[in-house]
N, C-alpha and C positions, 0 to 999 in steps of 0.2 A: 624764564629767568635770563634770556639773552640780553647782555648789556647791563644787567643789574647786579651780577655777582662776578667774582674773578675766576671761580673754578668750581668744579663738581668732583667729589670723590665718589667713585662707583664702588659700593660695598657688595655688589653681586646680588643674586636673587634673595628675596626675603625668606627667612627661616619659617615664618608663620604665614605670611601672605595677606590675610585679611587684617583690618585695623583692630584696635584695642576694643575690649569689652567695656561697655558703660552700664553701670548699675546704680539705681537710685536707692540709697539707704535711708532716706528721710521719710519713707513711707513704710507701712506695714500691710502685707508682707513686702519685702524689698522687690523692686521692679526692674527687670532687664530692659534697658532702653535701646541698647545696640549690641547684638551678639557679635563676638569676635573670637580671638584665639583662646579664650577661656570658656569651655563649653558650659552650657546651662546645667548639665548633670553634676559638674564639679562644684558649681556655685551652690546647688541644692544640697550637696553633701556636707557643706560647711554651714550654710545659712538656713537650711530647712526649706520651707516653701518659698519659691521665688515666682512672682507673676511675670508674664511676658507682655510688654507694652503692645498696644494695637498696631503701632507703626512698624513693628517687626514683621508682621505677617500680612498686613493689608494696607491699601492706599488710604491715606488720611483724607477726610472730606474737606470741603471748603470751610474755612474758618477754624479748622482744627490745627493746633500748634504742636509741632514736634518737641519732645523734651530732650532731644540729643542732637548733635550735629549730623547733618547728612541723612536725616530719616524722613524727609517729606518729599523731596523732588526726585526727578529721574536722574539719579547719579550713576556714575560708572558706565554710562550708556555709549555704545558705538553709534555711528551715524545711522545705520540701518535699524529699523524697528526689530524688537526681539519678542519672541513668544517662548515662555518657559513651560516645559511639559513635565508635570509631576507624575508619580506612580512608579510601580516596579520598573527597573531599568529595561527589561525585555519588552514591556508594553509601551513605555515611553518611546523606545526606539522604533517600535512598530508604528506608533502614531506619527512620528516624524517622517518615516518612510512613506506613509500614505499621503502626506501633505507636501512632499517635496515638489518644487517647481523649478523653473529655470532661474538661475542666479540666487538660489537659496543656500545660505550657509548653515553649518551645523556645529554646535558645541556638544560634545558627547563624551562618554566614558570610553576608555581605550578598547574595550571588548567589542564595541559596536561601530568603530570607525570604518571598517571595511564595508559595512552595509550602505555607506553613503558615498561610494566611489563616484567620481565625476563632479562632486561638489566641493566647495571650500570647507574644510573640516579642521577644527582645532579641538584637541582633547584635554580632558581634565585629569587624566590618570585612570587607574582601575576603579571600577564602580564602588569598591569597598575601601578605597584609600582616601579618607577624609582629609588628611594632611596635604596630599598632592592636590586635591580639589582647591583647598584654601590657597596654596602657593601659586596655582596656575589660572585661577578664575579671571583675574584682571588682564593677564596676558591674552587669554582667549578672547575676551571681549574687545580689547583694543586692537588685536591683530586684524580684525575685519575692516578697519578703517583704511587699510592699504589695498583692499580688494573692491570688486564691483558688485558685491552681493546686495540684493535689494531687500532681503528679509533674513532673519536668523532664528533658527529653532535651537533651544538649549535643553538638554536633559538636566534634571534637577535632582540632587541627592535628597534623601529623606532628612528629617529634622534631628536625627541622632548626632551627638558629638559636634564636630565642626560643621556638619551639614546644615544646621540652623543658620549659621553665619553665611555660608556659601550660598545657600538658597535665598537668603535675604538680599545679598548683593545681586544675584541674577534677577530676582523679581523686581528690584528697584531699577535695574538696567532696562527691564521690560515695561516699566511703568505699571507693574503689577498686572500685566496682561498674562494670565496664567491659565492653562488648561490642564485637566487631569486625564491621563490615559486610563480609561475605565478598567476596573477589575473585571474578570470574566464572571458570567453567571454560572454558578455551580449547582448541578442537579445530581443528587444521589439516587441511584437505581438499585433496588433490591427486590427480593421475592423468591418464591420457590422454583425449583427446576421445572422446566417444561412450560413456563408461562409465556415464552416468546421474547426473552430479554434481548436476544441477538437482533431481532427485527427492530425493537425499540432503540437499541444502540445505533443501528444503521441509520435510523431516522435522524438521530442527533448528529451523527457524523456528517450526513449530507447537508445539515444546516450549518456546517463549519465548526462543529464541536470537536474537542479533543477528548478521546475516551481513555480513561485510566482504569484498566482492568487490574484490580487489586490482587487477584490470584496470580496473574502473570508477573506483576511487580514483585510479589513475594518470592516467586521462583527465580526471578532475575537476581534479587538481593541475596538469595541463598548461594549464588555463585560469586557475587561481587562484593558484598558488604561484610567486611571482616568483623565489625561490631556485632552484627546479627549472628554470624557464625559462631563467634566466641561466646555470646550469651547462651546459645543453644547447647554448645559443648559444655559450658560450665554447669548447666542445669541437668543435662542428660548423658554426659559422658561422650565417648568417642563415637559419634553417629555420622561423621563425615569420612568419606574415603577419597581416593584419587579422582573418582567420577562425580564427586559432589555429595549431597545428602543421601544417606542410606535410608530410604523411606520405610522400608520394612523394619529395620532396626528401631527407628524412632517410633514407628507405629505400634510395634509390640510393647513399647513402654507406655505410651500415652493412651492407647485405646483400652488398656487393661486397668487403668487407674485414673479416675476422674480428676483427682488433684493434680496429677501430672499433666493432664490435658489443660487444666486451668493455668498451670505454670507456662505451658507452651503458648497458650493464647495471650497471656500477659506479656510475653516477650514479643510476640508478633504485633500486638496492639501498641507496643512502645515504639516499634520501628516503622511499620508500614504507613500509619497516618502521617508521620513526619515526612516520609518520602513523598507521599501523595501531596501534602501541602507544599513541599518544595517545587514539585512539578507544576502545581497550580500557579505558584508565584512567578515561575519563569516562562509560562506560555504566553503567547500573544493571541491565542484563540479567543473568540468572544464568548464561547460556551465551553464548559467542561462537564462531562458526564463521569461520575464515579461509579464504577461497577463493583459492588461489594455485597456479598451474601451476608456478611456480618457488619453491615453499615452502622448499626446502633451499638452493638456490643463493643466495637472498636473505638467508638467515639467520633467516627468520621462524619456523622450527621452534623456536627458543629461546623464543618467546613462548607455546608450546603445552604443555598438559599431555599431550596425545596427538596423534599425527599419523596420519591415515588415508589410505591409498592406495585409491582407487576403481578397481576393475578390472572387466573384462567379457570374455567370450569374443570373439576377434577378429571372427568372422562376425557376431555380434550388434552389435558396434561398427560394422562396415561398413554394415549395414542402417540403423542409426540415423543415421549421418552422411549417408548418401545421402538419406534421407527428410527429415532436419532441414534440410540445406543445399541440397537440390535439385541435387546433383552426380552425375556418373556413377561407375560402379564403379571405373574405372581411376584417376581422380583421387582418389577416396576412399581407395583402397589406398595411393597415394603419400603421402597425408597421414598415414595410420597408420604407414607405414614410416619417416617422418621424425621420429616421436616416440620418446621413451624407451620401452624395453621393460619388460615387467612385472617383470623381475628387479630393475630399479632401485628400484621402489617396495617390493618385498618386502625389499630390503636396507636401505632407509633409513627406512621408516615403522614406527611402533610397532604399527599394526594394519592389516589388509587387509579391505576390504568388497567382496565380489564381487557384481556385478549379473548374476545369471542368471535373473531373474524374467521372467515372461511379459509383464508390462505395467509401465508407470511406477507405477501405483497399487500394484501388488503389491510393487514394489521399495521404495516409500516406507514400506510397512508393515514390511518387513524392516529397512530403515535405522533406523526408529524403535526397534525392539527392540534393534538393535545399539548405537545411541547410549545408550539407557537403561542397557544393561549396562556400557558403559565409563564412563559418568558416575558410576554407583554405585561402580565400582572406584576412580575418582579420589577420590570423597568418603570412601570407606573408608581410602584411603591418607592423606588429609589428617588424618583422625581419629587414625590410628595415629601419625602424626608429631607431632600435638599432645600425645598421651599421653606420647611419649618425651621 
């Protein structure tokens, strides 16, 4: 505007940031042509079903005409090419870290800025602060034009709320060059005691897997999660002391009454799966192994791509339990008899891994080959689904 106008009044930073929402009400259902400061969820609360125009989420092809201003070409773009990385913030940050090169700039959420030290970084605000993303996205894109970066990676919010508009602006700046930080492959492991679960978990861990031991998570939450502690106290009275849960006191209640045990399990199954899912969401590990004796009863099988039942011949299990726990044969047999039979796992699990190896080391080798095979099957299935 230099030489064309007499003056500019600076009103300061925008309160919303992204431009207005454009919706076409001449069609049924109404169609969102450009997401803006009025989120799609609020439109649907008033209008019912609202379709989202193709130009919002993907690049228009040759000959396709946009129905709203600024929805076809590479707008808002800095001079350097941009790659937008979608997916959970922890995983998109991990993807960007793995692809950083010299003179690469980063647009990221505040929590991850320190991971890109030594690079030119502009932040959008906290990962869950959609308003901040909307207010800062254009500043972040334009700021790179004063630097010597040769490429820019940008973390992208999900489509909830203002995230749809912010993601649209980032993707348009990138010419819709978008990659997704892959979700981890999740394998649930369950089975009777003495079947060699430790060796199987070691195999997964050596393959880069994160192991979530549900029993350990439960005991950790008994110390740290006020909601879980309060739910148990409300159901069973004062069973906590200064040292934590009084296991004998709670045990005396639940072991003598099956309905009380059912109530305890209902509480546990309301809290533990939610925490496991949170940890899956936040990890950047490529594989997650869920170690859960009650994988199906808790509903955590729904989090898994595959569920593996670890079995072993009864006499081998007997010897392992006796050696591991230092107990006699009679008590070891009672423990085995009290557990679910092999048929339960064959019925419910997608896969069975049998430990008939002569040693723990030999079984770990067998488990590694087994997991490599099913992980490849999962990847193949994902690729087929993407093509469809």
